[in-house]
C-alpha positions in Angstrom: -0.1 0.0 0.0 1.3 3.4 -1.0 2.7 5.3 2.0 2.4 9.2 1.7 4.4 11.6 3.6 4.0 15.3 3.0 6.8 17.6 3.9 6.9 21.2 3.9 10.6 22.7 4.0 11.0 25.9 5.6 13.8 28.4 4.5 16.8 27.9 6.4 20.1 29.5 6.4 22.5 27.1 4.9 25.7 28.9 4.3 28.4 30.4 6.6 29.8 33.9 5.9 33.6 34.3 6.2 35.7 37.3 5.7 38.5 36.3 3.4 41.9 37.5 3.5 42.3 38.2 -0.1 39.8 40.8 -0.4 37.0 42.9 1.2 34.0 41.1 -0.2 32.7 38.1 2.1 32.8 34.7 0.6 29.9 32.2 0.8 30.6 28.7 1.6 27.5 26.8 0.4 26.3 23.6 2.1 27.0 20.3 0.3 23.3 19.4 0.8 20.4 20.6 -1.3 19.6 24.2 -1.1 16.6 25.2 1.2 13.4 25.0 -0.5 10.1 26.6 0.1 7.6 24.0 -0.7 7.6 20.4 -2.1 5.8 17.1 -1.2 7.2 13.5 -1.1 5.5 10.3 -1.6 7.0 6.9 -1.0 6.0 3.6 -2.6 8.0 0.4 -3.5 9.8 1.9 -6.4 11.2 4.9 -4.3 10.4 8.5 -3.6 8.4 10.9 -5.7 9.2 14.6 -5.3 6.7 17.1 -6.4 7.5 20.8 -6.8 4.3 22.8 -6.5 5.6 26.4 -6.0 7.7 28.7 -8.2 11.3 28.9 -6.7 15.0 28.8 -7.0 16.5 25.4 -6.4 20.1 26.3 -7.6 21.8 22.9 -8.5 19.5 20.4 -6.9 20.7 16.8 -6.4 18.3 14.1 -7.1 19.3 11.3 -4.8 19.4 7.7 -5.6 16.4 6.9 -3.7 14.2 9.2 -5.7 12.2 7.5 -8.6 10.2 10.2 -10.0 10.3 14.2 -9.9 7.3 16.1 -10.9 7.1 19.6 -11.8 3.6 20.8 -11.4 1.6 23.0 -14.1 2.4 26.6 -14.1 5.6 26.2 -12.0 9.2 27.5 -12.8 12.2 26.0 -11.0 15.3 28.3 -11.4 18.2 26.1 -11.3 19.4 22.6 -12.5 19.1 19.1 -11.6 22.3 17.0 -10.9 21.6 13.3 -10.7 23.4 11.2 -7.9 25.0 8.0 -9.2 22.5 5.4 -9.7 21.5 2.2 -11.6 17.7 2.3 -11.3 15.3 4.1 -13.6 14.2 7.8 -13.1 11.4 9.8 -14.3 11.3 13.8 -14.4 8.0 14.9 -15.9 5.8 18.0 -15.9 2.4 18.9 -17.2 3.4 20.6 -20.4 5.3 23.7 -21.3 4.1 25.6 -18.2 6.3 23.2 -16.1 9.7 24.7 -16.5 13.3 24.2 -15.6 15.1 27.5 -16.1 18.8 28.1 -15.9 19.9 30.8 -13.3 23.5 31.1 -14.0 26.5 29.1 -12.6 28.5 26.5 -14.6 25.8 24.0 -14.8 23.8 21.8 -17.3 20.0 21.8 -17.1 20.0 18.1 -16.3 23.2 16.1 -15.6 24.2 12.6 -15.0 27.3 10.4 -15.0 25.9 6.9 -14.5 24.3 4.2 -16.5 20.5 4.0 -16.2 17.3 4.9 -18.2 15.8 8.4 -17.6 12.1 9.2 -18.7 11.6 12.7 -19.6 8.0 13.8 -19.9 6.0 17.0 -20.8 8.2 19.9 -19.5 10.3 22.8 -21.0 14.1 23.4 -20.3 14.7 27.0 -20.8 18.1 28.9 -21.0 20.6 26.8 -19.2 24.1 27.9 -18.9 25.5 24.8 -20.9 23.8 21.7 -22.2 20.0 21.3 -21.8 20.5 17.6 -21.1 24.0 16.2 -20.6 23.4 12.5 -20.1 26.0 10.8 -22.1 26.0 7.3 -20.2 22.3 7.6 -19.6 19.7 6.2 -22.0 17.0 9.1 -22.6 13.3 8.3 -23.4 11.9 11.7 -24.0 8.3 12.5 -24.8 6.8 16.0 -25.4 9.9 17.8 -24.0 10.8 21.4 -25.2 14.4 22.7 -25.2 14.5 26.4 -25.7 17.2 29.1 -25.6 16.0 32.6 -25.8 19.2 34.4 -24.4 20.3 35.6 -27.9 23.9 34.5 -27.1 24.6 32.6 -30.3 28.0 31.3 -29.1 26.9 29.7 -25.9 27.3 25.8 -25.6 23.5 25.3 -25.0 23.5 21.8 -26.8 20.1 20.0 -26.7 19.9 16.4 -26.1 23.3 14.2 -25.3 22.2 10.6 -24.4 23.5 7.2 -24.6 23.0 4.7 -27.5 19.3 3.5 -27.5 18.0 6.9 -26.7 14.4 7.7 -28.2 12.8 11.1 -28.7 9.2 11.6 -29.6 7.1 14.9 -30.1 9.9 17.2 -28.9 10.7 20.8 -29.8 14.3 21.9 -29.9 15.5 25.4 -30.5 19.0 25.8 -29.0 22.3 27.7 -29.7 24.5 24.6 -30.3 23.9 21.1 -31.4 20.3 19.8 -31.1 21.0 16.0 -30.9 24.1 14.2 -30.4 24.4 11.1 -32.3 27.7 9.7 -30.7 27.3 6.5 -28.8 25.1 4.0 -30.5 21.6 4.0 -32.2 18.9 6.8 -31.9 15.4 7.3 -33.0 13.7 10.7 -33.4 10.1 11.1 -34.3 7.6 13.7 -34.7 9.9 16.4 -33.5 10.7 19.9 -34.7 14.2 21.3 -34.6 14.9 25.1 -35.2 18.2 25.2 -36.8 19.9 28.6 -35.4 23.4 29.8 -36.5 25.5 27.9 -34.1 25.3 24.1 -34.0 23.8 21.2 -36.1 20.5 19.5 -35.7 22.3 16.2 -35.8 26.0 16.2 -34.8 27.9 12.9 -35.3 31.0 13.9 -33.3 33.8 16.5 -32.7 36.5 13.8 -32.5 36.9 10.0 -32.5 37.2 9.8 -28.7 34.3 7.5 -27.4 32.1 7.8 -30.4 30.6 4.6 -32.0 32.1 3.6 -35.5 29.1 2.4 -37.1 25.4 3.3 -35.8 21.9 3.9 -37.0 19.7 7.2 -36.9 16.0 6.7 -37.5 14.1 9.8 -38.4 10.4 9.8 -38.8 8.3 12.8 -39.4 11.0 15.3 -38.2 10.9 18.8 -39.3 14.0 21.1 -39.4 13.5 24.8 -39.7 16.2 26.8 -41.0 16.4 30.2 -39.0 19.4 32.2 -40.0 21.3 33.5 -43.1 24.5 31.7 -42.6 25.2 28.4 -40.4 28.3 27.1 -38.5 27.1 23.7 -39.1 25.2 21.7 -41.6 22.0 19.8 -40.8 24.0 16.6 -40.8 27.4 17.3 -39.5 30.6 15.7 -38.5 32.7 18.2 -36.8 35.9 16.3 -36.4 37.8 12.8 -36.1 39.9 10.9 -38.6 38.8 7.4 -38.0 36.6 5.5 -40.6 33.1 5.8 -39.2 29.4 5.5 -40.7 26.1 6.7 -39.7 23.2 5.0 -41.3 20.3 7.4 -41.6 16.9 5.8 -41.8 14.2 8.0 -43.3 10.5 6.7 -42.4 7.1 8.1 -42.6 7.6 11.5 -44.0 11.2 11.2 -43.0 12.9 14.7 -42.9 10.7 17.8 -43.7 12.5 21.1 -44.5 11.2 24.4 -43.8 12.7 27.9 -43.8 11.5 30.8 -41.8 10.7 34.1 -43.5 13.7 36.1 -44.6 16.1 33.3 -43.7 18.2 30.9 -45.9 17.9 27.2 -46.0 21.0 25.6 -44.2 23.2 23.2 -46.1 22.6 19.5 -45.7 25.9 18.1 -44.9 29.2 19.2 -43.3 32.4 17.7 -42.4 34.9 19.7 -40.2 34.0 22.8 -38.3 34.3 26.5 -38.3 37.0 26.5 -35.5 39.7 24.6 -37.5 38.6 21.0 -37.1 38.9 18.4 -39.7 36.7 15.5 -40.2 38.1 12.6 -42.5 37.0 9.2 -43.6 33.4 9.8 -42.5 30.2 8.3 -44.4 26.6 8.9 -44.3 24.4 6.4 -45.8 20.9 7.4 -46.5 18.0 4.9 -46.7 14.8 6.1 -48.1 13.7 9.8 -49.0 13.9 11.4 -52.4 17.3 11.0 -54.2 17.3 14.6 -55.6 16.8 15.9 -52.1 19.5 13.9 -50.4 22.2 13.6 -53.0 25.4 15.3 -52.1 26.4 18.2 -54.3 28.8 21.0 -54.4 26.0 23.3 -53.2 24.7 21.2 -50.3 27.9 19.8 -49.0 30.8 21.5 -47.3 34.3 20.0 -46.4 35.8 22.5 -43.9 39.5 23.1 -43.3 40.6 20.4 -45.9 38.3 17.7 -44.7 38.7 14.7 -47.1 37.6 11.3 -47.9 34.0 11.7 -46.8 31.0 10.6 -48.7 27.3 10.4 -48.8 25.7 7.2 -50.2 22.1 6.8 -51.1 20.4 3.4 -50.7 
């Protein structure tokens, strides 16, 4: 039987002020525990704790402990801060109630949601807004995302606000991504993206295969089904499919299903180029191959106008099947 415990946390001073020797400004030493919060509720069942945030508040970098199985952000609630997930092996769910459930960055050198262990995370129905760095840096963690929006409105076109970075086997459905860096990292295995819209801004690629060879998979599959890419600038640092760096022979098999990949261009903007090898910051990418399964040959054929090899990148190819 489900046991329910409701806890109201009062605001408590959780830092010590020390006058430093090297300057006149006091330095703050923060508690290693989670910051004091104004209001949340906790339930307990056989799977672990569920934490529900039901008030707008600043959480700074909130640590999700290993005994927590679900985190809920209620409707019309904005949390200013980020989630860092304690090492774990059990599944975790973070869910909201639509785009009015918001995890908003508030400065600091933090990713929106970060973990460094192998487990499956279920992300459902919330918005990540303006993190300092990645929205989701979960490179060892399998992501199952449904109805999640990743949005950057800061106007800082050079920030590393990458979108989804998950382990192989990650799946994304009905998501919306408009960031100022790579939207999806396709590094560590097979990925599936369905019914999703990506706004391609100046910096970053909608689908990034790797910035170097370190840790990336030699051969893997990316399935795209009813995915829309909207070009939203007049020049682009990366193409729609990009391989920013590396020299080992590697292949990405792109499987187009349903309507596959749908291209749109915002008013007054130019369509982004389709393929790019190498990057704008002097990186080369050599010996890389895209194999495209499905789709219109005239659309996906590599040409001089839709393919860029930066900085002398060579021996790269696009094959249509």
